[in-house]
C-alpha positions as CSV (number, residue, x, y, z in Angstrom):
1,M,177.0,386.9,-54.7
2,Q,176.8,386.7,-50.9
3,E,173.1,385.7,-51.2
4,N,173.9,383.0,-53.8
5,N,176.3,381.6,-51.0
6,Q,173.9,381.4,-48.5
7,E,171.3,379.3,-50.4
8,N,173.9,376.7,-51.1
9,T,174.4,376.2,-47.2
10,P,173.0,373.0,-46.1
11,L,170.1,374.5,-44.1
12,A,169.2,376.4,-47.1
13,E,169.2,373.3,-49.1
14,I,166.9,371.5,-46.4
15,E,164.3,374.3,-46.6
16,E,164.2,374.0,-50.1
17,K,163.8,370.1,-50.3
18,V,161.1,370.2,-47.5
19,G,158.9,372.1,-49.9
20,A,159.2,375.7,-49.9
21,G,155.8,375.7,-51.9
22,D,154.5,372.2,-51.3
23,T,151.2,372.5,-49.4
24,A,150.5,368.9,-49.4
25,T,153.4,368.1,-47.4
26,D,152.5,371.0,-45.0
27,A,148.9,369.5,-44.5
28,A,150.3,365.8,-43.9
29,S,152.7,367.2,-41.2
30,A,150.0,369.2,-39.2
31,P,148.0,366.1,-38.3
32,A,151.3,364.3,-37.3
33,A,151.7,366.9,-34.6
34,D,148.0,366.4,-33.6
35,T,148.6,362.5,-33.3
36,M,151.1,363.0,-30.8
37,P,149.4,361.6,-27.7
38,S,148.4,364.4,-25.1
39,L,149.4,364.2,-21.4
40,E,146.3,362.9,-20.3
41,D,146.3,360.2,-23.0
42,M,149.7,359.2,-21.6
43,L,148.7,359.5,-18.2
44,R,145.7,357.1,-18.7
45,A,148.0,354.6,-20.5
46,A,150.5,354.6,-17.8
47,E,147.5,354.1,-15.2
48,L,146.1,350.9,-17.3
49,K,149.8,349.5,-17.4
50,A,150.1,350.1,-13.7
51,A,146.8,348.4,-13.0
52,E,148.1,345.4,-15.3
53,H,151.1,345.1,-13.3
54,H,149.1,345.7,-10.0
55,D,146.8,342.7,-11.1
56,A,149.7,340.6,-12.0
57,W,151.4,341.2,-8.9
58,L,148.4,340.5,-6.6
59,R,147.9,337.1,-8.4
60,A,151.6,336.2,-8.0
61,K,151.1,337.1,-4.4
62,A,147.9,334.9,-4.0
63,E,149.7,332.0,-5.9
64,T,152.6,332.3,-3.6
65,E,150.2,332.3,-0.5
66,N,148.3,329.1,-1.8
67,I,151.9,327.2,-2.7
68,R,153.0,328.2,1.1
69,R,149.5,326.9,2.5
70,R,149.7,323.8,0.6
71,A,153.2,323.2,1.7
72,Q,152.5,323.6,5.4
73,D,149.3,321.3,4.8
74,D,151.8,318.9,3.4
75,I,154.4,319.2,6.3
76,G,151.4,318.6,8.9
77,R,150.2,315.6,7.1
78,A,153.5,313.9,6.9
79,G,154.1,314.7,10.6
80,K,150.7,313.3,11.4
81,F,151.3,309.9,9.2
82,A,155.0,309.5,9.6
83,I,154.3,306.7,12.2
84,E,151.9,305.0,9.7
85,R,154.3,302.2,8.8
86,F,155.7,301.5,12.0
87,A,152.2,301.7,13.5
88,G,151.2,298.9,10.9
89,E,154.1,296.8,12.1
90,L,153.1,297.1,15.7
91,L,149.5,295.9,15.0
92,A,150.9,292.3,14.3
93,V,152.7,292.6,17.7
94,K,149.3,293.5,19.3
95,D,147.6,290.7,17.5
96,S,149.9,288.1,18.8
97,L,149.6,289.3,22.4
98,E,145.9,289.3,22.3
99,A,145.9,285.5,20.6
100,A,148.4,284.6,23.6
101,L,145.9,286.1,26.0
102,A,142.8,284.6,24.6
103,N,144.3,281.0,25.1
104,E,143.6,280.0,28.4
105,N,144.6,276.3,28.1
106,Q,148.4,276.9,27.2
107,S,151.5,275.5,29.2
108,A,154.0,277.7,30.3
109,S,156.4,276.6,27.5
110,A,154.0,277.2,24.7
111,M,153.5,280.8,26.3
112,K,157.1,281.3,26.5
113,S,157.6,280.3,23.0
114,G,154.8,282.8,22.0
115,V,156.1,285.7,23.7
116,E,159.5,284.9,22.2
117,L,157.8,285.0,18.7
118,T,155.9,288.0,19.5
119,L,159.3,289.7,20.9
120,K,160.9,288.9,17.4
121,Q,157.9,290.4,15.5
122,L,158.7,293.6,17.8
123,A,162.4,293.5,17.0
124,A,161.8,293.3,13.3
125,A,159.4,296.4,13.4
126,F,161.9,298.4,15.2
127,E,164.6,297.2,12.7
128,K,162.2,298.2,9.7
129,S,161.8,301.6,11.3
130,S,165.6,302.1,12.1
131,L,164.8,302.2,15.9
132,V,168.0,300.8,17.4
133,E,168.5,299.3,20.9
134,I,171.2,300.8,23.0
135,N,172.8,298.1,25.4
136,P,176.2,299.5,26.7
137,L,177.2,296.6,28.9
138,E,181.1,296.9,29.3
139,E,181.5,299.9,27.2
140,K,182.8,302.9,28.0
141,F,180.1,305.7,29.6
142,D,178.8,308.0,27.0
143,P,176.7,311.0,28.5
144,H,175.0,311.4,25.1
145,K,173.9,307.8,25.1
146,H,173.9,306.7,28.7
147,Q,172.4,308.1,31.9
148,A,174.2,307.1,34.9
149,I,172.1,306.0,37.9
150,S,175.1,305.1,40.2
151,Q,178.8,304.7,40.5
152,L,180.1,301.5,42.1
153,E,183.9,300.5,42.7
154,A,185.2,298.0,40.2
155,D,188.1,296.3,38.9
156,G,189.3,297.5,35.8
157,E,189.2,300.8,33.8
158,P,186.9,303.5,35.4
159,S,183.8,305.1,33.7
160,R,182.9,301.7,32.2
161,V,179.3,300.5,32.2
162,I,179.2,297.7,34.6
163,N,175.1,297.2,34.7
164,V,172.4,298.0,32.6
165,L,169.2,298.6,34.6
166,Q,167.2,299.6,31.2
167,K,168.2,299.5,27.6
168,G,168.1,302.9,25.5
169,Y,166.8,303.4,22.2
170,A,167.9,305.6,19.1
171,L,165.8,306.5,16.1
172,H,168.0,307.1,13.1
173,E,171.0,307.6,15.4
174,R,169.1,310.1,17.4
175,V,168.8,309.0,21.3
176,I,165.1,309.0,22.1
177,R,165.8,307.1,25.4
178,P,169.2,306.8,27.0
179,A,170.2,303.5,28.5
180,L,170.0,303.7,32.4
181,V,173.4,302.4,33.9
182,V,175.5,301.9,36.4
183,V,179.1,303.1,36.0
184,S,182.2,301.7,37.6
185,K,184.7,304.1,39.4
186,A,188.3,303.3,40.7
187,K,188.8,301.4,44.0
188,A,189.7,303.6,46.6
189,P,193.3,303.0,47.8
190,A,194.0,300.6,50.8
191,A,194.6,302.6,53.9
């Protein structure tokens, strides 16, 4: 009776079903064990996959280097030709000055008129390029925009620009040449 009990256990049932006498199943399961890849095959497959990843990494690295180099070239060209529009505007000014010098038979008033027109062309070129004149007469001295050459005693508020010796210029609000100025200082008290 105990033997009967053992056969009804789940393990015994599985063994029975697997085919205690089924040789076809045994033959079919034997090649399945052989189809399991060997360690050498698994290593070869892993090496191939690693080689693929390495190749993809090298290609990505090369592409990144190409993009970096192209960006540097673009930056170099942009810096080199950034002034191109401004230079084109200045060519008209140069042409006007050359035409004025080529005409020897002109009166002083005609020469002055030509110079004024040329100055207007230059001012228009400056304006188009955001080059702004700094002329701080009677303004408070600003060391970021002005360079004091000397100080003079003057009536009124001290540290005020009382004379502009040379105008300054700013490009897009960045000072490229400070204005050279004379600054006021308080008068010394009478003794």
